[in-house]
N, C-alpha and C positions, 0 to 999 in steps of 0.2 A: 316452621315453614313447610307448606305442603310440597310434596314431590309428585312427579308424574307417575300414574299407575301404568300398567302395561297398555291399557286402553285409555287414552286421555279423555276426560269428560268435557263435552262441549255443550254449553247452554244455548238453546235457541229461544230468543225472546221476540215473539211476533204475535199480533192479535189475529192474524189470518191463519185459520187451521190448515188450509191447503198448503201454504208456504211452509208451515212447521212440518207437516207430514212429508212433503217432498224433500226438505232438507234433512230430516231425520233419516229417511230411507237412503239418501245419498251418503250421509256420514257413517251410518251403521255399515254400509257396504264397504267403507274404507277402514273399518276397524275401530271407529270412535264410539264411545258410550255417549248417549244423548239424554239431556234433560230439557224440558220445555216449560216456557212461561207464556201465558196468554195476555199479560198486562204488565205495566211498569212496576207495580208494587210486588208482584210475585217475582219478577226478574231481580229486583233489588234484594229480596230475601234470599234467593238462590245464589246470588253472587257473594253472599257472606260465607258460603261453604268453601273452605280452603281446597277441597278436592276438585272444584270446577277449574279447568285449565284455561278455558277460553269461552267468550260469549259472542254470539251473533245477535246484535241488538237493533231492533227496529226503532226508528225515531218517533213514529206516530202510533201511540198505543193509548187505550182508554185509561182513565184514572191518573196515570202518571206517565209523562212522555219520556222517551228514551234519552233525550238530552239531559234531563234532570238526573236520571239514573247514572249516566256517564259522568256527570259533574260530581255526584256524590262518591263515585268510585275512583275519582282521578288519582288519589294517593295510593291506589293498589293496582294500577294498570300494568306494572311490571310483573306482578305475580299472576294476574288474570287479565290478559289483554282483551280488548274489545274491538270487534269489527262491526262498523255501523252499516245497517241496511236501510234504504229509504227509496221511496218512489218519487221524491221531490227532486227537481232538477236545478234548483238555485244554488248560488255559491255560498250564501250565508251559513247554512247548516253544515256544509262540508268544511268550510274554514273553521267554524267554531268547534266542530268535532275533532279535527286534527290538532287544533290549538290546545284542546283539553287533553290530548294524548291518545286519542283513538288510534289503533294500529293501521286501520284502513277504512275506506268509505266506498261502499258498493251500491249502485242504484239498481232498482228493480225495473224490468225483469233482468235478472243477472244470469251470467253464464256459469254453469256448475263447475267447469274447469277453473274459472277465475276464483270462485269461492274456495275450492280445494287448495289452489295455489296460495291464496292469501292465508288460509288457516295453517298450512304447513310452514310458511315463513314466520308467522306469528308465534307458533309453538317452538320453532327452532330458536327464535330470538329469546323466548321465555326461558328455554333451557339454558342458553348461554348466560342470561342474567342470573339465573338461579345458581349456576356454577360459580360465577364471579362473587356473588353475595356470600356463598358458602366459604370461599377462599379468604374473604376479607371480614368474616363474621366477628372476629375478635378485635378488629380495628375500627373503633367507634367513629373515627374521623372520616371513614369512607362509607358511612351508613346512609348517606343522603339519597343515593339512588339517582335515577334519571327522570323521575316524574316531572311533568311541566307544572307551571303555576296556574292559578285560577284565571278564568277568562275575564276580560273587561266587560262590564255590564253593557248590554245593548249593542255590542259589536256585531255588525252585520253589513252586508252590502247587497241590496236587492237588485242592483243593476246587472251584476254578472250572472248570466243564466246559461245553463247547458247541462246535459247529462252524458255527452259523448265522452269517450275515454280520454281524449285530449284535454277537454275542459276539466274533467275530474282531476287529472294530473295537475293542472294549474291550481285548482282549489286546494288540493292537498299540499302543494308547495307553498302557497300563501300561508296556510295554517301552520306549517313548520317553521317558515322563515320569519313570520310576523313578530313572534315574541323576542327575537334577537335585535341587535343594533347594527348588524352588518349591512353594507351596501347591497342593493339588488339592481340588476340590469334587466329591464323588461324589453323584449324585442318582438317585433311583429309588423305586418303590413299596416298601412294607414286604415283607420276605422275598425280595428280589431278590439279596441277597448283597453289600451295600455294605461290610460289615466285611471280607469276604473280599478285596475289591478293595484296601482299605487294607492288609491283611496282605501282599498280593502286592507292592504298591508298596514297602512298607518292606523286605521280604525281598530285593528286587532293587535296593535303593538302596545308596549308599556308607555309609549309616548302619545297615546290617543287623546289625552287631555291637554296636550301641548300644541303649539302652532303647526299647521300643515301648509307650507308655502310652495306655490307652483310657479315655475319659470319656463317659458318657451324659448329655448336657446336659439331658434331660427328666426324669431320675430324681431330681433333688434340687431343693429350693427354691433361689431365687436366692442367699440368704445362705449356705446350706451349700455351694452350687456354687462361690461365690466363694472360700470357704476351701479347698475341694477343689482348685481350679485354682491359686490363688496362695499358699496357705498362710496361717497367721496367727501372730501373736506371742502370748506368754503374757499373759492378761488382756485380750485384744482384745474379748472379749464374755463373757457369762456362760457358764461351762463351759469356757472356754479356759484350762485349768490348765497348759498347757505349749506351747512353740512347736511348730507343725506345718509340715512341709515340704510344699509343694503339688505338684501334678502337673507343672507347668512345670519346677520344679527337678529333679524325678525324671527328666524327659524330656530334660534337658540333653545335647546332643550327638546326640540321637536324634529320634524322631518322636512327636508327640502327635496322637491320633485323637479328634476331637470328633464324636461321633455325635449325631444329632438337633439339629444346630446351629440349625435353624429355630425351635426352642423356647427358645433362649437369651434371657434377660432383656435388655432394651434397655440398661440401665446396664452390665451385664457386657459387652455387645457393644463399648462404648466402650473398656473396659479391654483387651479382646482385640485390638481394632484397634491400640492402642498397642504391644502386644507384637509384633504382626505387623510393624509399621513400624519399631520400634526395638530389639526384643528386651528391653525393660526393663519392670519392674513393681515394686511394693512388696507385701509381705505385708499381709494385713488387720491393721490396728492398728500397722503398722510404718512407719518413716521411711527405712530403708535402701533405696536403689534397687538392684535386682538385675539382672544381665545374663545372658541365657540364649541358647543357640543351639539352636533347636527348629524342626523342620519340621512344619507344620500340615497335616493331612489332615482334611477335614470332610465330613460326610454328612448328608443330609436327605431326607425323603419329602414335604416341604412345597414349595409353589410360592413360592419366595422373591420373585419379582417381585410377586406378589399381596400378600405380607406387607410388602414395601417400600411399596407403594401404600397399605396400611392403617396405615403408621407403626409397624409391629411389627418391622421389620428395617432396619438401617442400610444405606443404599445404598453408602456408602464401604467398609463392611466386606464387602459382597457383591462389589464389584469387586476388593478385595484378596484375597479367598478364591478368586475365580473366575479365577485365572490359567489353569488348565486344568480343564475340566469333563469328567468321565466319567459318561455317562448309561447306566444299566443298564436294559435293556428288560424289561418284564413277561413272565412266562412265556407268556402267551397270544399274544404277538407273536413267539415263537420256538418254536413247537410242534415243529419238526423236532428240537429238542434234547431233547425229553422222553424218547425211548428211551435216549439216551446218559446223561442224568441218572439215569434209573431204574436203569440198569445200574450206574452208579457208586454210587448210594445203597445198592442191594442188596448190592453187593460189600463195602461198609463194614459193613453189618449181618451179612453172612455171616462176615466176619473177627472181628467183635466177639463173636458168639455161637456161633461154630464151626458154622455151618450151610452146609456146602460145596455143597449142591444147591439153594440158594435161587434161584428164578427166577420170571419172570412168564409167564403164559400169553399167547398172542397176543390173545385176547379182552380180557384185563385191560389189556394195553398199548394196544390200540385205544381202550379206554374212557378211560384216562388221557390219551391224546393228544387226545381230543375235548373235554376239560373246560376251563373258562375259568381256573381257578386264581387266584381273587382274592387268596389268600395267597402266591402265587408259589412259588418253590423251597422255602421253608420249609414250606408246606402240603403239597407233594408229598412232602417228607421225612417229615412226620408221618403221612400216609396210608399210605406204604409201610412205615413202622415198625409201625404198627398192623396192617397186612395181613400182614406177616411173622410177627407174634406169633400172630395168629388163624387163619392159613391151616392147613388140615388137610394134613399133609405139608409139603413145602417148595416146592410149586408154587403160586404165588399166582394164584387164579382171579378172574374178574370179580366174583363175589359178595363177595370179600374187599376190593376196592378201591372198592366202591360206598358212597356216604355220602348220607343217613344209613343206618346198618346196618339190615338187613332183619328180624331176629328179631322175632316178634310181641310179646315182652315188653319191647321197647326203648322203647315208648311208654306203658307201664303207668302211670307217674307222671302224665303229662299226661292220659291217658284217665280216670284216677280223679279228675281235677279239680285236681290239685296242679300249680302252676307254680313251686313253690319250687325254687330252684336246687339246694339240698342233696338234695331228693328225686330230682331228675332225675340228678344226679351219682351218687347211691347206686345207682340202678337200673342205670346204665351200668357202674359198678364191679362190681356183682354179676354182670352178664352176662359181662364180660371175664374175671373170675376163674374163673367156671364153665367158660368156653370153654378157658382155659389148663389147668385141671385135667383136662378131658376129653381135650384134645390130648396131655397127658403121662400119660394113663391113671391119673390121680389120684396120681401120684408127687409128693408135696408139695415135695420138694427141687427137682426139675426145674421144677415149675410156678412156684415162687418165683423161681428163677433166670430163667425166661422172662419173668416179670412185672417183674423188677428190684426185688424187695422181699426182706426177710429171711424165713426159714422161720417165725419166731415171728409176724411180721406177717401172713403168710398164714393161719396157724392162727387168729389172732384174727379175721380177716375171715370165715373159714369158719364160726366160731361165731356171729359177728355176723349173718350172713345165713342161718344155718341150712342151709348147703349140704350135700347128701348125695350120695354116689355112686349113680347110678341102676342098677337091675338087680341 
């Protein structure tokens, strides 16, 4: 087994000469010896050298990408840790890299102090592992090491997007916790993407081929939710005309995602705690004790500590759920991600509606980046969807993303003294339909497709509002 030399050797694998040069100068100034690789094949060969202490690995390289190099090196990551470098801001690569065992994941352009800090930590951990392996060298039963398993094929989540430090922390945590079977508590404001995190954890877990069942704890009354979760026997209550299999049974072997867990009834919390501790429960009205193997992922936008203090959430359940917590930052705290998110959202809209030239003007992007977004990513999605529909042409201007909308007739209902919701909604619907018709030059078929309604529905709305083509 190789040992550190006085000057640890760091391999820089990146196809951009400028990046390699800058990193080499930085590392040499810190006393490291540097080797360079310009493509994946060269990086894989140099990683075979036991004298290489650590590798900075770019994911996008010609010939052979960095993820393949990392995957082939997965069983030697304790001896030669890898820090991944990438310019991509999505979650899939970060989660996959961390699941494979990469020590860290840094996005370009990176801060040199952050690079040095990560290198020092990785080398320190490598030294500790080397010492432990040396102490237990004669004990074959302890030769397994700490390396992670192989990734699940195709595990990815294109929906989670960001390259801010807060989101990178989320991606790394998903990558580390996904291969386990422990509960995860996902917290954050509404619209931050908690369900997407749950999806990513399940897809990257050993249970990926098993059921992934979702339940909104706030959507049903306590009685109905109990039946939904645990099932019921025939005759358990009025209307129970047949046995019902609950979500826990459906999720056996897989994952159960409990959204809005903070709104769960206290009595149901006790039953949930028992399942978490023992895997056992009874259907409503039943006597048979059932055993299930289910991983629990829970999400909330509530302050659970405050609800515990109020007696509305069990403290023992909180600690059982809170093995690992993933906290999603609100969009206002990661404004640097807004351009990347906007590009991602518009790309999905462009593919969905075949709008290949859909884009944001610089002024519109600046406006979006300056807003506070109380509804977070969900609100950004809705604003961009509306803007894409209403934009004249396919370049979204600042007037398309400003809210409330500016046309003078948008406030007619309130100006006339009506505060009835139906009047305000009707006024907004009339304006949006007219704008869609004008954009499509009054072609009813294309306008209906643009609005996401049937041609018959559009004709009914035109008659209802007395809309006529001007000129």
